[in-house]
C-alpha positions in Angstrom: 0.1 -0.2 -0.1 2.6 2.2 0.8 4.2 2.1 -2.3 1.1 2.6 -4.6 0.4 5.5 -2.3 4.1 7.0 -3.2 3.3 6.2 -6.9 -0.1 8.7 -6.4 1.7 11.2 -4.4 4.6 11.6 -7.1 2.2 11.6 -9.6 -0.3 14.2 -8.5 3.2 16.1 -7.5 3.9 16.4 -11.4 0.7 17.8 -11.9 0.6 20.4 -9.2 3.1 23.3 -9.8 4.6 25.0 -6.7 4.8 28.0 -9.3 1.2 28.2 -9.7 -0.4 30.3 -7.2 -3.7 28.2 -7.7 -1.8 24.9 -7.5 -0.5 26.4 -4.2 -4.0 27.1 -2.6 -5.2 23.5 -3.3 -2.5 22.1 -1.5 -2.2 24.3 1.4 -6.2 24.3 1.8 -6.3 20.5 1.5 -3.3 20.3 4.2 -5.9 22.3 6.0 -8.3 20.4 6.3 -6.3 17.1 7.0 -4.6 19.1 9.9 -8.2 20.1 11.2 -9.2 16.2 11.3 -12.0 16.9 8.6 -11.3 13.7 6.9 -13.5 11.1 7.9 -14.8 7.5 7.4 -10.9 6.9 5.7 -11.6 3.2 4.0 -8.0 2.4 2.3 -8.3 -1.0 -0.3 -5.6 -2.3 -2.6 -6.3 0.4 -5.5 -9.2 2.6 -4.1 -9.4 4.9 -1.2 -12.4 6.5 0.1 -13.1 9.1 2.5 -15.4 12.0 3.5 -14.2 15.4 4.2 -16.7 17.8 6.1 -15.9 21.2 4.4 -18.6 23.8 3.7 -20.6 21.0 3.0 -19.7 16.9 3.4 -18.0 15.8 0.1 -17.5 11.9 -0.9 -13.9 11.4 -2.2 -12.7 8.3 -3.7 -9.0 8.3 -4.9 -7.8 6.0 -7.7 -4.2 4.8 -6.7 -3.6 2.7 -10.1 -5.2 5.5 -12.4 -5.1 9.2 -10.3 -6.9 10.7 -13.1 -9.9 8.1 -12.4 -10.1 9.9 -8.9 -13.6 11.5 -8.0 -15.3 14.3 -5.7 -18.5 15.0 -5.0 -18.1 18.6 -5.1 -18.3 20.8 -8.3 -14.6 21.0 -9.0 -13.6 19.6 -12.2 -10.1 19.4 -11.7 -7.8 17.4 -8.7 -9.4 19.6 -5.7 -8.8 20.3 -2.1 -10.4 17.5 -0.9 -8.7 14.8 -2.6 -5.3 16.4 -1.1 -7.1 16.5 2.6 -7.7 12.2 1.4 -4.7 11.8 0.2 -2.6 13.5 3.2 -5.0 11.3 5.6 -4.3 8.1 4.2 -0.1 8.6 3.3 0.2 10.0 7.0 -0.1 6.3 8.0 2.8 5.1 6.2 4.9 8.6 5.6 5.4 12.3 6.4 3.0 14.5 4.7 5.6 17.3 5.7 8.3 15.8 3.9 6.0 15.0 1.0 5.1 19.0 0.8 8.6 20.1 1.0 9.8 17.4 -1.7 6.8 18.9 -3.7 7.8 22.8 -2.7 11.5 22.1 -4.1 11.1 19.6 -6.7 13.0 21.7 -9.5 15.4 23.3 -7.2 18.7 21.4 -8.2 20.1 21.9 -4.7 17.7 19.9 -2.7 17.3 17.1 -5.3 21.1 16.9 -4.6 20.9 16.9 -1.1 18.0 14.5 -0.7 19.9 11.9 -3.5 22.9 12.0 -0.9 20.7 11.5 2.1 19.3 8.0 0.2 22.8 7.1 -0.1 25.2 4.8 2.2 26.3 7.2 4.1 23.3 8.5 5.3 21.5 5.7 6.4 19.3 5.9 9.2 16.8 3.6 11.0 13.4 3.4 10.2 11.1 5.6 12.2 7.7 4.1 14.2 4.7 5.5 11.9 2.8 8.3 13.5 0.0 6.6 14.6 1.7 3.6 16.5 2.0 3.7 20.4 5.1 4.1 21.9 6.1 1.0 24.3 5.1 1.7 28.2 8.0 3.2 29.5 9.0 6.7 29.8 12.2 6.7 27.6 10.0 5.1 24.8 7.5 8.0 25.8 10.0 10.4 25.7 11.4 9.5 22.3 7.8 9.7 20.7 7.2 12.7 21.9 10.0 14.0 20.2 9.4 12.2 16.5 5.9 13.7 16.9 7.4 17.2 17.7 9.7 17.0 14.9 6.8 15.8 12.7 4.0 18.0 14.0 5.5 21.1 15.3 7.2 22.8 12.3 6.5 26.5 11.5 4.6 26.2 7.9 6.0 28.5 5.0 4.5 31.9 4.4 1.6 31.0 2.2 0.1 28.9 5.1 0.5 31.6 7.9 -2.8 32.2 9.7 -4.3 28.8 8.3 -2.5 26.3 9.7 -2.4 25.3 13.8 0.8 23.4 14.6 -0.2 23.0 18.2 -3.2 21.1 17.5 -2.0 19.0 14.8 0.7 18.1 17.9 -2.3 17.5 20.1 -4.4 15.1 17.8 -0.9 13.1 17.1 -0.5 12.6 20.7 -4.3 12.0 21.2 -4.1 9.0 18.7 -1.2 7.5 20.5 -2.7 7.6 24.3 -2.8 4.6 26.3 -5.8 2.4 26.5 -6.1 2.7 30.0 -7.9 6.1 30.8 -6.2 6.1 34.1 -2.7 7.1 32.1 -4.4 9.6 29.8 -4.2 12.8 31.6 -0.5 11.8 33.1 0.5 11.1 29.1 -0.7 14.4 27.5 0.8 16.5 30.3 4.4 14.7 29.7 3.5 15.3 25.7 2.6 18.6 26.2 5.4 19.7 28.1 7.9 18.0 25.9 6.0 19.6 22.7 6.6 23.0 24.9 10.3 22.3 25.0 11.0 21.4 21.5 9.3 25.0 20.6 11.4 26.7 23.1 14.3 25.7 21.3 12.9 26.7 18.2 13.0 30.4 19.0 15.7 32.1 16.9 16.6 36.1 16.4 16.3 35.0 12.4 13.0 34.2 12.9 10.5 36.8 11.0 7.7 38.4 12.5 5.0 36.0 11.2 7.1 32.6 12.2 7.9 34.3 15.9 3.8 35.0 16.0 2.7 31.7 15.3 5.7 30.2 17.5 4.0 32.2 20.7 0.9 31.3 19.8 1.5 27.2 19.5 3.6 27.9 23.2 0.1 29.6 24.6 -1.9 26.5 23.0 0.1 24.3 24.4 0.6 25.7 28.2 -3.4 25.7 28.3 -3.7 22.3 27.5 -1.3 21.4 29.9 -2.9 23.2 32.3 -6.2 21.2 31.6 -4.5 17.7 31.8 -2.9 19.0 34.9 -5.8 19.2 36.6 -7.5 16.1 35.4 -4.5 14.2 36.8 -4.7 16.2 40.1 -8.0 15.2 40.5 -8.3 11.4 38.9 -6.7 8.2 40.3 -3.2 8.0 40.1 -2.5 4.9 37.4 -0.5 2.0 39.4 3.1 1.7 38.7 3.3 5.4 37.8 5.8 6.3 40.1 8.7 5.8 37.4 6.9 7.9 35.2 6.6 10.5 37.6 10.0 10.5 38.9 11.3 10.7 35.5 8.7 13.7 34.5 9.9 15.6 37.7 13.4 15.4 36.9 12.7 16.9 33.6 11.6 20.3 34.7 15.1 21.5 35.6 15.6 21.5 31.9 13.8 24.8 31.7 16.6 26.6 33.5 18.3 26.1 29.9 16.3 28.3 27.5 16.9 31.9 26.5 13.7 32.9 26.2 9.9 32.5 27.2 10.5 33.1 31.0 6.9 33.6 31.9 5.8 30.2 30.5 9.0 28.1 31.8 8.2 29.6 35.4 4.6 28.8 35.1 5.4 25.3 33.7 7.4 24.3 37.0 5.0 25.9 39.2 1.8 24.0 38.0 4.1 20.7 37.4 5.6 20.9 41.0 2.3 21.8 42.4 0.2 19.2 40.8 0.8 16.5 43.9 3.0 14.7 42.1 5.7 15.0 44.6 6.9 13.9 48.1 7.9 16.1 50.6 11.6 14.4 50.5 11.4 14.8 46.6 10.6 18.5 47.0 13.5 18.7 49.8 15.9 16.8 46.7 14.9 19.3 44.2 15.6 22.2 46.2 19.4 20.8 46.9 19.9 20.3 43.6 18.7 23.6 42.7 21.2 25.2 45.2 23.7 23.1 43.3 23.3 24.6 40.1 23.1 28.1 41.0 26.4 29.2 41.5 27.1 27.7 37.8 24.4 29.7 36.4 24.1 32.9 34.6 22.2 35.5 36.2 18.9 35.1 34.9 18.8 31.7 35.0 19.8 32.0 38.4 17.2 34.3 39.4 15.1 31.7 37.8 16.2 28.8 39.9 16.0 30.3 43.3 12.7 31.1 42.2 11.8 27.7 41.6 13.1 27.1 45.2 10.7 30.1 47.2 7.8 27.9 45.4 9.1 24.8 46.6 9.3 26.3 50.0 6.0 28.0 49.8 4.7 24.5 49.1 6.0 23.0 52.3 4.9 26.6 54.4 8.3 27.6 54.8 7.3 31.1 53.7 10.2 32.8 55.7 13.4 31.0 54.5 11.3 31.8 50.9 11.5 35.7 51.7 15.5 35.2 52.3 15.7 34.1 48.7 13.9 36.8 47.2 15.8 39.2 49.3 18.8 38.0 47.6 17.3 38.1 44.4 16.3 42.2 44.8 13.6 44.3 42.5 13.9 41.2 39.8 12.0 38.8 41.9 9.2 41.2 41.7 8.4 39.6 38.0 8.0 36.2 39.7 6.2 37.6 43.0 3.6 38.9 40.8 2.2 35.4 39.8 2.8 34.5 43.6 0.6 37.2 45.1 -2.1 36.7 42.3 -1.9 32.9 43.1 -2.4 33.6 47.0 -4.8 36.3 46.5 -7.2 34.0 44.8 -6.9 31.2 47.8 -7.4 34.4 50.1 -4.5 33.6 52.1 -4.0 37.3 52.5 -2.3 36.7 56.0 0.5 34.7 54.2 1.1 37.9 51.7 1.9 40.6 54.5 5.8 40.0 54.3 5.9 39.6 50.6 3.4 42.7 49.8 5.9 44.4 52.2 8.9 43.7 49.6 6.9 44.4 46.6 5.5 47.7 47.5 9.4 48.9 48.3 10.6 47.8 45.0 8.4 47.5 42.7 9.3 51.3 41.1 13.1 49.7 40.8 11.8 47.0 39.5 9.7 48.7 36.6 12.6 51.1 35.7 15.1 48.4 35.5 12.4 46.2 33.3 10.9 48.6 30.9 11.7 51.5 29.0 8.7 52.8 27.7 6.5 54.2 30.2 3.2 53.2 29.0 4.6 49.9 29.6 5.3 50.6 33.3 2.0 52.0 33.5 0.0 48.9 32.3 2.2 46.5 34.7 1.5 48.8 37.7 -2.0 48.8 36.7 -2.4 44.9 36.9 -0.4 44.8 40.1 -2.8 47.0 42.0 -5.6 44.1 41.3 -3.6 42.3 43.2 -3.0 44.6 46.3 -6.6 46.4 46.3 -8.1 43.2 47.4 -5.4 42.2 49.8 -5.1 45.6 51.4 -8.9 45.5 52.1 -8.9 42.2 53.5 -6.3 42.6 56.1 -6.5 46.4 56.6 -3.1 47.0 55.5 -3.9 50.1 53.7 -0.5 51.2 54.3 0.9 49.0 52.5 -1.4 50.2 49.5 -0.4 53.8 49.8 3.2 53.0 50.2 3.5 51.3 46.7 1.1 53.7 45.2 3.5 56.7 46.6 6.7 54.8 45.7 5.1 54.7 42.0 4.5 57.8 41.0 4.4 59.3 38.5 3.1 55.7 36.9 0.4 55.5 39.5 -0.5 59.5 39.3 -4.3 58.7 38.5 -5.0 55.5 40.9 -3.2 57.2 43.6 -5.6 60.1 43.2 -8.4 58.5 43.4 -7.5 56.5 46.4 -6.4 59.7 48.4 -10.0 61.3 47.2 -12.2 58.6 48.5 -10.2 58.4 51.5 -11.3 62.1 52.0 -7.3 63.2 52.6 -7.9 65.9 50.4 -4.3 67.9 51.4 -2.6 65.0 50.2 -4.8 65.0 47.0 -4.0 68.9 46.4 -0.3 68.0 47.0 0.0 65.6 44.4 -1.7 67.6 41.9 0.4 70.4 42.5 3.6 68.6 42.7 2.8 66.9 39.4 2.0 70.0 37.6 -1.9 68.8 36.9 -4.5 71.5 35.3 -7.0 70.3 38.4 -10.0 71.9 37.2 -9.6 70.6 33.7 -8.9 66.8 34.7 -10.7 66.4 37.9 -13.9 69.2 38.0 -16.1 67.0 39.6 -13.9 66.1 42.6 -13.0 69.8 42.7 -16.7 70.9 43.2 -16.9 68.2 45.8 -13.8 69.2 47.9 -14.8 73.1 47.4 -18.1 72.2 49.4 -16.6 69.9 51.9 -13.0 71.5 52.8 -12.6 74.5 50.6 -9.0 75.8 51.7 -7.1 73.2 50.6 -8.0 74.2 46.8 -6.0 77.6 47.6 -2.9 76.4 46.1 -4.9 75.3 43.1 -7.0 78.2 42.5 -3.2 80.5 43.0 -1.6 78.2 40.6 -4.3 78.4 38.0 -4.4 82.7 38.3 -0.8 82.8 37.6 -1.1 80.4 34.5 -4.3 82.5 33.0 -2.6 85.8 33.5 0.4 84.0 31.9 -1.9 83.7 28.9 -1.5 87.1 28.1 -5.2 87.7 26.4 -8.3 89.4 27.6 -10.4 86.0 27.8 -7.5 84.2 30.1 -8.0 87.6 32.3 -11.5 87.2 32.8 -11.2 83.5 34.0 -8.2 84.6 36.2 -10.6 87.2 37.6 -13.1 84.6 38.0 -10.8 82.5 40.0 -9.6 85.3 42.2 -13.2 85.9 43.5 -13.3 82.5 44.2 -9.9 82.8 46.4 -11.7 85.9 48.2 -14.6 83.8 49.2 -12.6 81.2 50.9 -10.2 83.7 52.7 -13.3 85.6 53.9 -14.7 81.9 54.9 -12.1 80.9 56.9 -11.8 84.7 58.3 -8.3 85.9 56.9 -9.2 88.9 55.1 -6.2 90.6 55.8 -4.5 87.5 54.1 -6.5 87.9 50.8 -6.1 92.0 50.9 -2.1 91.4 50.9 -2.6 89.0 48.3 -4.7 90.8 46.1 -2.7 94.4 46.1 0.7 91.7 45.2 -1.1 90.8 42.2 -2.4 94.3 41.1 1.1 96.0 41.9 2.7 92.7 39.7 1.1 93.0 36.7 0.1 96.8 36.6 2.0 96.9 33.3 -1.2 94.7 31.7 -3.9 97.3 31.4 -6.2 94.6 30.2 -5.5 92.5 33.3 -6.3 95.7 35.3 -9.5 97.0 33.5 -10.8 93.0 34.3 -9.6 93.6 38.2 -11.7 96.5 37.9 -14.6 95.4 36.6 -14.7 92.4 38.8 -14.5 95.1 41.8 -12.0 93.8 43.0 -9.5 96.7 43.0 -10.9 100.3 43.1 -11.5 102.3 39.5 -9.4 104.9 41.3 -6.3 102.4 41.4 
């Protein structure tokens, strides 16, 4: 059957041209239908292959392996169509690599590629024949691991440019893994978890500065898809009955996690994968202690970033054992850079409502977050966005523990990025004096930016607005036009009202005399002062 499929594949490869846009579209769409699992009811006979393809409508396909021109499809297409390609790929994948077929078809007119393939078929490049992708690996961890690597090399291949946006390699990898999973359903969550872990590790190694924007984006998307799948399967494993004799597999799986230290990118996923796996009731207390010793022995030989990650791995293990004080010492040794990881730790503790445990870590966080933002982000909007996300954790913590001092310290320490949330905090707390001082210090146009708040403060505590009104008067006079002068007079009248209410009339009289004398050469301003009856006409 393999020879017949190869014959059929060679014939259609001769008919289709990689230089024809129409032919490229047919191959691409057929590949997408196959990858998305749209081929069903596949029947492989001696010379014929039957299948049903779920496209916009279901179509029936028959491939004649001996006389390819006799192949048929129930769709309206006259020539070779995407549905026939999809059925061919589905059958071909049973015994050979579809990706290799596509690669050879794309390069069939490339002389260098042909030379390379002919050399690989010679005696110098003899290779052992791999298992078909639909075969099941032997029931041991080494076989599983080797199998995952084979599937990753087959499925997790970043496609050419013309297939971007239509091809999802993570989904193809998941389907291939699910076709090979153990028959005993108790093993499936663990099997899939290990497979998705190794799939992500394979993708990590594909990252390179040479990748263009499109491939970089697809790589990140694929990593994220497998990460979400890993979360689901680890959750299922935690809540299911552990398979009999699974200790060997789990021990080897935990051993693999140290490899996450030796990757140059994807820091977020590496950290979260480690946390996920070691939190999932896989390890005993003794195994966690052994893991901590292993990490501690590695730290001196690691580069700075990897050493920080290793220390945070130790922090996680210590916190799993309730050793928060020891964990905090590790965080202190890292310094502000620990805030990156600490955000996730605090978020998890906050979700679990373990607010009391958060206090010492929030104290560190509030003192170091500005240094972290300054060091980690060069653009101010990114610093602001990060801070706003962090506040979503710190606010409920402060409410639950009544530690509003930590929230205020964090807001105060992160000015100017916290200007708006800090302003809201002070206003809601009715600390109007600090609120005004903040606006004046940051040169905010308070009367424009906070009109409603200004009105409310004027009703409740008008004297705190004196600096704002004084500042506004000077700015308006500086504009040197008639309308600004009129506006300045309006605020001067508000100042007069406030000073009279406070029974500080002499201060007001001294101030208006100073203003009038300072700007006596601005005749239009002097006229507006007289119209407003702020100075005598004789003046």
